C-alpha positions in Angstrom: 218.2 198.0 -17.8 215.4 200.1 -16.6 213.0 198.4 -18.9 214.1 194.9 -17.5 213.9 196.0 -13.8 210.5 197.4 -14.5 209.5 194.1 -16.0 211.1 192.3 -13.0 209.2 194.5 -10.7 206.0 194.0 -12.4 206.6 190.1 -12.6 207.4 190.0 -9.0 204.1 192.0 -8.2 202.2 189.5 -10.3 203.9 186.6 -8.5 202.9 187.9 -5.1 199.4 188.6 -6.1 199.1 185.2 -7.6 200.7 183.5 -4.7 198.5 185.2 -2.2 195.4 184.5 -4.2 196.2 180.9 -4.8 197.3 180.3 -1.2 194.0 182.2 0.0 191.8 179.9 -2.0 193.7 176.5 -1.8 195.0 176.7 1.7 193.5 179.4 3.9 189.8 179.1 3.1 189.6 175.3 3.2 191.4 175.2 6.6 189.1 178.1 7.9 186.0 176.2 6.8 187.2 173.0 8.4 188.1 174.9 11.7 184.7 176.6 11.8 182.9 173.2 11.3 184.8 171.5 13.8 184.2 174.5 16.3 180.4 174.3 15.6 180.4 170.6 16.2 182.2 171.2 19.5 179.5 173.8 20.4 176.8 171.4 19.7 178.4 168.7 22.0 178.9 171.4 24.7 175.1 172.3 24.5 174.1 168.8 25.0 176.4 168.5 27.9 175.0 171.7 29.4 171.4 170.5 28.7 172.0 167.1 30.4 173.5 168.9 33.5 170.6 171.2 33.6 168.0 168.4 33.2 169.8 166.5 36.0 169.3 169.4 38.3 165.6 169.6 37.3 165.0 166.0 37.8 166.8 166.0 41.2 164.6 168.9 42.4 161.4 167.2 41.1 162.3 164.0 42.9 163.2 165.8 46.1 159.7 167.4 45.8 158.1 164.1 45.2 159.8 162.3 48.0 158.4 165.0 50.4 154.8 164.6 49.3 155.1 160.7 49.5 155.9 160.5 53.2 153.3 158.1 54.4 153.3 159.3 58.2 152.1 163.0 57.2 149.9 161.7 54.2 148.1 159.3 56.5 147.1 162.2 58.8 145.5 163.9 55.9 143.2 161.0 55.5 142.3 161.0 59.1 141.3 164.5 58.8 139.3 164.1 55.7 137.6 161.1 57.5 136.8 163.5 60.5 139.0 161.4 62.9 141.1 164.6 63.9 140.5 168.2 63.6 142.3 170.7 61.2 144.4 172.3 64.1 145.5 168.8 65.1 146.6 168.0 61.6 148.5 171.4 61.4 150.2 170.6 64.7 151.2 167.2 63.7 152.3 168.2 60.3 154.5 171.4 60.8 157.3 169.7 62.7 157.6 166.7 60.5 157.2 168.6 57.4 160.0 170.9 58.4 162.4 168.0 59.1 161.5 166.4 55.7 161.9 169.7 53.5 165.1 170.8 55.3 166.9 167.9 53.7 166.3 169.3 50.1 169.3 171.1 48.6 168.9 174.7 47.6 165.4 174.9 49.3 164.1 178.6 49.6 160.4 177.9 50.6 157.9 175.1 51.0 154.2 174.8 51.9 151.7 172.0 52.0 148.1 172.9 51.2 145.2 170.8 52.1 141.5 171.8 51.4 143.0 175.1 50.0 144.6 176.0 53.2 148.2 176.0 54.5 148.8 173.3 57.0 152.5 173.6 57.1 155.3 175.8 55.6 158.9 176.4 55.8 161.0 179.5 54.6 159.8 183.1 53.7 157.4 183.3 50.8 158.2 185.7 48.0 155.9 187.1 45.3 158.6 186.6 42.6 158.1 182.8 42.8 154.4 182.8 43.6 152.7 180.2 41.3 149.6 181.7 39.8 146.5 179.8 38.7 147.5 176.5 40.3 145.8 173.5 38.8 145.3 171.0 41.6 145.7 167.6 39.8 147.7 164.4 40.3 150.4 165.5 37.9 153.7 167.0 38.9 154.4 170.6 37.6 157.2 172.9 37.7 157.9 176.5 36.7 160.9 178.8 36.6 161.3 182.5 37.8 164.1 184.9 37.4 164.7 187.8 39.6 167.9 190.1 39.3 170.8 187.7 39.7 168.7 184.9 41.2 167.1 181.9 39.6 164.2 180.0 41.1 162.4 176.8 40.4 159.0 176.0 41.8 157.5 172.5 41.9 153.8 171.5 42.3 153.8 168.0 43.9 150.4 166.3 44.5 149.7 164.2 47.6 147.6 161.3 46.5 146.5 157.9 47.8 145.0 155.4 45.4 144.3 158.0 42.8 142.6 160.3 45.3 144.0 164.0 45.6 144.5 164.7 49.2 146.4 168.0 48.8 149.7 169.2 47.3 153.3 170.7 48.2 154.6 173.8 46.7 158.4 173.6 46.8 160.7 176.5 45.7 164.4 176.0 45.0 167.2 178.6 44.5 169.2 177.2 41.5 171.4 180.3 41.3 174.6 178.5 42.0 173.9 175.5 39.9 173.0 177.8 36.9 176.2 179.8 37.6 178.2 176.6 37.6 176.9 175.8 34.3 177.6 179.3 32.8 181.0 179.9 31.7 182.8 183.3 31.2 181.7 183.7 27.6 178.8 181.3 27.4 175.3 182.4 28.3 172.5 180.1 29.6 168.9 181.2 30.1 165.2 179.8 30.2 162.8 180.7 27.6 159.1 180.5 28.0 156.8 180.1 25.1 156.6 183.8 24.2 160.5 184.3 24.5 161.0 181.3 22.4 158.5 182.3 19.7 160.1 186.0 19.6 163.7 184.2 19.3 162.6 181.9 16.5 160.8 184.9 14.7 164.2 186.8 14.8 165.9 183.9 13.3 163.6 183.6 10.3 164.0 187.3 9.5 167.9 187.6 9.5 169.6 184.3 10.0 172.9 183.7 8.4 172.7 179.9 8.9 170.4 177.7 10.7 170.8 173.9 11.3 168.1 172.1 13.4 168.1 173.8 16.9 171.4 175.5 16.3 171.5 179.0 14.8 174.3 181.1 13.7 173.7 184.9 13.2 175.9 187.9 12.8 175.7 188.4 16.6 176.1 184.9 18.2 175.9 181.3 17.9 173.2 179.6 19.9 171.1 176.4 20.5 167.5 176.1 21.7 166.7 172.7 23.5 163.2 171.9 24.9 162.9 171.3 28.7 159.3 170.7 28.7 156.0 171.8 26.9 156.4 175.2 28.4 160.2 176.0 28.7 163.3 175.9 26.4 167.0 176.1 27.4 168.8 178.7 25.4 172.5 178.5 25.1 174.6 181.1 23.3 178.2 182.4 22.7 179.0 185.5 21.1 180.3 185.2 17.5 183.4 187.3 18.3 184.4 184.9 21.2 183.2 181.8 19.1 185.6 182.4 16.3 188.3 184.3 18.2 191.1 181.6 18.1 190.3 181.0 14.4 190.4 184.7 13.6 193.6 185.3 15.5 195.4 182.3 13.8 194.2 183.4 10.4 195.2 187.1 10.7 198.7 186.4 12.1 199.2 183.6 9.7 198.3 185.5 6.6 200.0 188.7 7.8 203.3 186.8 8.3 202.9 185.0 5.0 202.4 188.3 3.2 205.3 190.2 4.9 207.8 187.3 4.6 206.6 185.8 1.3 210.1 185.9 -0.5 212.1 184.4 2.4 209.8 182.4 4.5 207.0 181.3 2.1 207.6 177.6 2.6 208.2 178.0 6.5 205.0 180.0 6.9 202.9 177.2 5.2 204.4 174.6 7.4 203.7 176.7 10.6 200.2 177.3 9.4 199.6 173.6 8.8 201.1 172.6 12.2 199.0 175.3 14.1 195.9 174.2 12.3 196.6 170.5 13.1 197.3 171.4 16.9 194.1 173.3 17.0 192.2 170.6 15.3 193.8 168.0 17.6 192.6 170.2 20.5 189.2 170.5 19.2 189.0 166.8 18.6 190.2 165.9 22.3 187.7 168.3 23.6 184.9 166.8 21.3 186.0 163.3 22.6 185.7 164.5 26.3 182.1 165.9 25.7 181.1 162.6 23.8 182.2 160.8 27.1 180.1 163.1 29.2 177.0 162.6 27.0 177.6 158.7 26.7 178.4 157.9 30.3 176.1 158.3 33.6 178.4 160.5 35.8 177.3 158.8 39.0 177.4 155.0 38.1 179.4 154.7 35.0 176.7 153.1 33.0 175.7 154.3 29.5 173.2 157.0 29.2 170.0 157.0 27.3 171.5 159.3 24.7 174.2 156.6 24.0 171.2 154.1 23.7 169.5 156.5 21.2 172.6 156.6 19.1 173.4 152.9 19.3 169.7 152.1 18.1 170.0 154.7 15.5 173.2 152.9 14.2 171.3 149.5 14.2 168.6 151.0 12.2 171.3 152.1 9.7 172.2 148.5 8.9 175.1 147.9 11.1 173.5 144.7 12.6 173.7 141.3 10.7 170.7 139.6 9.5 171.4 136.5 11.8 172.3 138.7 14.9 169.9 139.0 17.7 169.8 140.8 21.0 168.1 140.3 24.5 167.1 143.4 26.6 167.0 143.2 30.3 164.9 145.8 32.3 166.2 146.1 35.9 164.7 148.0 38.8 166.0 148.1 42.5 163.5 146.8 45.0 162.6 149.3 47.9 165.1 151.9 46.6 162.9 154.8 47.9 163.0 153.1 51.3 166.8 152.8 51.1 167.1 156.5 50.3 164.5 157.4 53.1 166.2 155.1 55.8 170.0 155.2 54.9 170.3 158.6 52.9 170.8 159.4 49.3 174.5 158.9 49.5 174.0 155.2 50.5 171.3 155.0 47.7 174.0 156.3 45.1 176.6 153.7 46.3 173.8 150.9 45.8 173.5 152.1 42.2 177.2 152.0 41.6 177.6 148.6 43.2 174.7 147.3 40.9 176.4 148.6 37.8 179.8 147.3 38.8 178.4 143.9 39.4 176.4 143.7 36.0 179.4 144.8 34.2 181.7 142.0 35.8 179.1 139.4 34.6 178.5 140.5 31.1 180.7 140.3 28.0 182.8 143.2 26.5 180.4 144.0 23.7 177.4 143.8 26.0 176.4 147.0 27.9 174.2 148.4 30.6 172.2 151.8 30.5 170.9 153.8 33.3 167.4 154.3 32.1 165.9 156.2 34.9 166.4 156.8 38.6 167.0 153.3 39.7 166.0 151.6 36.6 168.7 150.0 34.2 168.7 148.3 30.7 171.1 145.6 29.9 171.6 144.8 26.0 173.1 141.4 25.3 174.2 140.4 21.9 173.6 136.8 20.6 172.4 135.8 24.1 168.9 134.1 24.4 166.5 134.6 27.4 167.8 131.4 29.2 171.4 132.7 29.2 170.1 136.1 30.2 168.2 134.8 33.0 171.4 132.9 34.2 173.5 136.0 34.0 170.8 138.0 36.1 170.7 135.0 38.6 174.5 135.4 39.1 174.1 139.2 39.4 171.2 139.0 41.9 173.1 136.2 44.0 176.2 138.3 44.4 174.2 141.3 45.3 172.2 139.6 47.9 175.3 138.0 49.4 177.2 141.5 49.4 178.1 142.5 53.0 179.0 146.2 52.4 175.5 147.4 53.5 173.1 146.9 56.4 170.4 145.6 54.1 170.1 143.3 51.2 170.0 144.6 47.6 167.2 142.9 45.6 166.4 143.4 42.0 163.3 142.9 39.9 163.9 142.3 36.2 162.3 141.4 32.9 163.8 139.7 29.9 162.9 139.9 26.2 164.8 138.9 23.0 164.5 140.7 19.7 166.2 140.4 16.2 165.3 143.7 14.5 166.0 147.2 15.8 162.4 148.0 14.9 161.4 145.5 17.6 163.4 147.2 20.2 160.6 149.4 21.7 158.4 146.5 21.9 161.1 144.4 23.6 161.3 147.3 26.1 157.7 147.4 26.8 157.6 143.5 27.2 160.7 143.4 29.5 159.2 146.2 31.5 156.0 144.4 32.2 157.8 141.2 33.1 159.9 143.4 35.6 156.8 144.8 37.2 155.1 141.4 37.3 158.1 139.9 39.2 158.1 143.0 41.6 154.4 142.5 42.0 154.9 138.9 42.9 157.6 139.6 45.3 155.3 142.2 47.2 152.5 139.6 47.2 154.8 136.9 48.7 156.0 139.5 51.2 152.6 140.2 52.4 151.6 136.7 53.0 
């Protein structure tokens, strides 16, 4: 009897070991790997969303600086000064009040100054050495830079003032983006800006002791991070501690395996079912979250039109052979006439409503499988499938007629557009260029007619 019980205990011990080992290899590890891959994919989509939101803040700040530099009344006074029609003191007196009124409209403004002939002619706010731009290159291109001090985050923009290619001076605009950055930074997700030196240091650390690297995404023993270029000088670094990244997975794994081992004899089947259900719920949750992030990256939050990221993905699918050989497309480049004047005269909120009205009108005139993309500030691209240029022109005619007859605004909404058909995805870039040229030719002709 004792020998039999000994064999039973030994057999039971072997059974437990084999059961745990088999379950670990056939169930636990595959499920954990699937969860980790799904969570990493979710982080990639989150990084793309954070980058798009940050890039929108940067573009909005740059556009604000450019709008200040392009105000014609103050700019013309500089030309009068350079032509010796007024004195420098008269230029400063005229510029200061109007300049202040202009820059006060910018969100998050900290400091602004206008430089003409290497001399300050107008300024607003209190200058600080933290965001002083060093070695300024006075040219006709917009530059921007970032500075961090304690818990503050500043962006500084160099915006040239030019007429017909001639540089008259420039504006230095400094924004406090601290609140915007804090809004993008969640409790366990870090967001920071790296310059070239910091980026090189970060990459060198990844090459010395990486656990796993995938393109711009890195997994080390400490954290999971992504590195996305902002421009030639700066990168956006997004990271989450590894312990937080896998915390849910680790919790589920430990509790599930612990319960499995302690209750193996009585609850073996039940535990497996619970593990599967919990795993499915977590995967469903991750899948829903991933779909939400895809919607954010695919749709422009202001107008509801598709984004350029969606257009790039669509074009990539076309290149991978989704399109039929006999299928062709027509691309339409659209630009809003006098959109800057609408923003200047009626405010940016009205300008935003105009963009929404345009997208809504276009969507009502095109088919379900056609789509519209917000390509730039007030530029849109419409892609029509199996529609030649004549049909596309007719569609745009209905769109422009409806917008011109719209009584919502105190002004008429007028569009310039260019149309070009193409059959192969490789011809898309050429079609965009051709449509863009035709659009600007229409805009130019309208200006010529308006000046006669």
